[in-house]
N, C-alpha and C positions, 0 to 999 in steps of 0.2 A: 268667167268672172272670178273664180277662185284663184286662177293664175294671176290675174290683174291685182287682186287683193294681196296675194303673196308677194308680188313684185313691189308693191307700195310699201308693205311692211319691211321688206328687205332693204329698200332705199332709205327708209326712216332709220333702220338699224345701222346702216352704213354711215349716215350723217351723224348719228349719236356716237358711233365708234370713233369717228374722226374728231369729235369734240366741238367742231365749229358750230354745229347746230344748237349748242347749249350756251354759247357765249352771247351776252346781251348787254347793251348799254345801261339797262335798267335792272340788272341782276339783283342789286342790293337795295332797291327802292323801298321795300318794306322792312327788310331785316337790318339795314344800317344806312338810313337815309342821309346822314351827315358825313358819310365816308369820305367823299372827295374833298370836302372843305377841311376835314381833320387832317388828311394827308397833305393838302396844299399848305396848310399853316406850318406844319413841321418842315416841309421842303423849303418854304420861304425863309424860315429861321436858319436853316442849315446853309442856304446859299449866302445869307447875310454874314454868316461866320466865315465861309470860304467859297470862292467861285469854283474850286476844284470839284465841288458837289455836282456841278452840271455835267462835265465830261465823265466823271466817275460813275454817276448813276446811269448815264446813257450806255457806257461800255459794259456795265454790269448786266443790264437788260439784254444787250446783244449777245454777250458771252453766255448768258443763261439760256436764251432761246435756241442757240445753235448747238447746244449739247443737252440731250434729253428733252428738248422742247422748253417752252416758257413755263417752268414749274418750280422756280426758286431753288433748284438743286444746287446752284452756285453759292447759296447762302449757308449751306450746312458746314459746320466746323467739326472736324474730326480730331480727337486726341492723338490719333496715330499719324496725322498728316497725310492722309490718303483720300481726302474728299476732293470733289471737283475743283474747288478753289485752290487746292494745293498743286495742281498740274502746272508745269513750267509756263504754259501759255497764259495762265491766270494769276501768276505771282505778282504781276505788275498792276493788277486791278487796285485802284486807290481805295484806302479804307473808308473814305468819306461816302462812297456809294453804299457800302454795307451799312454804315452808321445811319444813313438817311432812312433806309428801309426798316432797320431795327427800331429806330425811334418812332417812325410812323406807325409801325405795327403795335408798339406799346401804347401809343395814344389811341389807336383804334380799339384795342382790347379793352380799354377802360370804358368805352361807350358800347361796344358790340362784341362781348367776349365770345370767342370760338366760332365766329361767323365768317370773317374775311380772310382769304388766303394771303400768304406772303407773296405769292406769284402775282396776284391782282394788285397788291400794294406797290410792288416794284413797277408794274405796268403804268399805274396812275402817276407814281413819282417821276417816271421817265417822261411822260407827257408834260408834267408840270415843269420840270427843269428846262425842257425845250421852250415852252411858252414863256417862262420867266427870264430866259436869256434872249428873248426877242424873236423866237421862232414861231411857227404856226401853232395854233391850238387845235385840238380835235377831240372828239368823243372817244372814250376808251371802252372797248368791249370787255365785259367782265364775266366771271363764272369759272375761272381757272381754279384747279385744286393743286396743292403742293405735292411734288413728286416724292417717291420713296427710294430713289437711287441717286447717289452722289459719289462718284468714283473718279479719282484723278486719272486712272488708266483709260477712261472712256473719252477723254478730251482730244488727244492727239489726232490730227487729221480732220477735225471738224470745225476749225476756225481758220479764217483767211490769214495768210502770213504777209509781212510787209514787202516781200520780194515776188509775190504772185504776179503772173501775167494775166491777160484778159481771159484766156480760156480757163485757167485755174479759178479765177474769180467767178466767172459765169457758172462753172460746174458746182462749186461749193454752195453758191446761192440757190441754184436750181434744185439741189438736194432738199432745200427748205421751201420749195414752191415759190421762189422769188425770181423774177425776170432780170434781164440785164439792166433795164431801166430802174427797177427796184433797187438793184445793187448800186447803181451810180447815185441814186437819190440818197440811199442810206450812207454811202461814203461821205456825203455832205456833212455828216456829224463831225467830221474832222475839222470843221470850221471852229469848234470849241475845244478840240482835244489838245493833248500834249504827248510828247514821246521822249523816252530816254535815248541818249545818243547812240547806244549800241544797236538800235533797231534800224538805223540808216547810215551808220559810219562807213559802210562799204561804198556808198555813193560818193563819199568825199575823199577816201584814201586808197581804195583798192578795187575800183570798179572793173578795170581790165588792164592787161599788160600795157596796152598802147595809150590808155587814158585813165589815170587814177581817179579823176573826177568824172562822174556821169555826165556825158555831153547833153543829156536831156534836162540838166539842172542849170538854171540861170546862173552865170558866173558870179555876179554880185551876191546873189542869195547863197551860193556855195561858199563864198568867202565869209559871209556872216555866220553861216552854220559852223565853219571851221573855227571861228573865234569862240563860239559858244561851246563847241565840242572838240577841243584839241584831242590828239590821239590818246593821251594818257588821262583823259577826263575821269572825274569821280563818277562811278556808275549810277549814282543817284541823281545826277544832273539831268534835267528835262528841258525841252524847248517847245514852244507853241507850234502847233501844226498849221495854224493860220497866222502868219507874221503880221498881218494888216489889222484885222479886227478880232483878236483872239478871245474876247469875252462877249461877243455878240453872235447869236445863231442867225446867220444870214447866208447869202449865196457867194460870199467872198472866196470860199474854198475853190469854187469853179473858176472864178476870175484868176485866182492864183495858178490853177492848172494851165490855163491858157498862157499865162506869163512864165511858164516853166518853173513855178515855185511850189510844186507838189513835193511833200517831204519824203514819202515812201515811193519806191518803184511802183507799188500797187496803186498809188494815187496818180502819178504822172502818166502811167500807161493808159489811163482812161482818156487822156487827151491825145497821146501819141498814136494810139491804135485807131485806124480809120473807122472801125466798126462802132466804137463808142464815142468818137470825137463829136459828132453832130449833137448828141445829147448834152455833152459837157458844155458846148458852145451855147446851146439853147438855155441851159440852167444859168450860165454866166451872164447872159444878156437879159433873161426874163425871170426875176425872182418869183413871180406868181406861178410859173411853170414848175420851178423847183419845189415850191411849197406844196403844190397840189400833188406832185409825184411823191413827195416825201410822206405826206399824210397817208396816201394809198399804201406805200411800202411799209410804213410803221404799223398800220392796221393788219396787213398781211403777216408781218413779222410776229405780231402779238398772237397769231393763231397757230404758230408752229408747234406741233407736238403737244398741244394742251391736254391736260387731264381734266375731265369733267364728270358730272354725275356722281357715281360711287367710286371712281378711280382716285388714287392718292388719298390725301387727307387735308384737313385745315390745321396747319401747325400752330401750336400755342406760342412757341419760341421759334423764330425764323431760322435760328442757327442749329436747331436739333430736331430730329424726328420725334414725334409724340411717343412717349413710353407706354 
């Protein structure tokens, strides 16, 4: 009997250590009951100012969760330029994502001071931008606390790159307890994204000695991209990742992959590789299948490396550790 009790206590301890056991959709039900409506109001206002808010917030959440876990470490600003957001892979994160979370946090602090983490506000705001852009809505698990580490040096190797092949994508997502289907569904966020030309220029001008243009790129689409991104283009110029419905969160990304209109190598490989192709075709034909898989993947992503209980802190200012 003692062994059984000990085993149960050990399992409870392990669940608490992983954090998932303490996330709950009703975490702030009594301490900040209006939380989600406060955040949604700010997010709606921000989207009305600029649509960039949608992809910027999505990307911020993804980049946050893949480095140190979903703990708002990406939001820390360092006077020395050595915080997570200062890493080369994060320099292209649009300011509108940061601004959305900071404004939402300020609004929440007025109603519920010192209660809600920046990590949870980012998670709610991410769900809201998806929903407000026409994507699926879902309940967000809450109870994350804000991390105490934010270092640029800890980012390299933890985020997928635009030239990754399927094995590399599978591996980096598996590190975060996400399956290949989760990875393909989350790649669907590129339906509202944009990219700077330098992230895919090699597919247009220097793919291989025998073929400067990537043969897996639709020729007409390649020409359109060349017009938008000439070789000496201003590095600030960006193009939509979904050329058809760039401001709607839908399954068009997958239809584009089937039509050889994936912007990154890491997008198109999802269709060209036989292992992932059936999932892409399914999501292209059946938006309901994509939405269901996407919700599952987003909820799993939101559990990555979370701090709960007494770990971390509830930051007063999302950009600075509490003094």
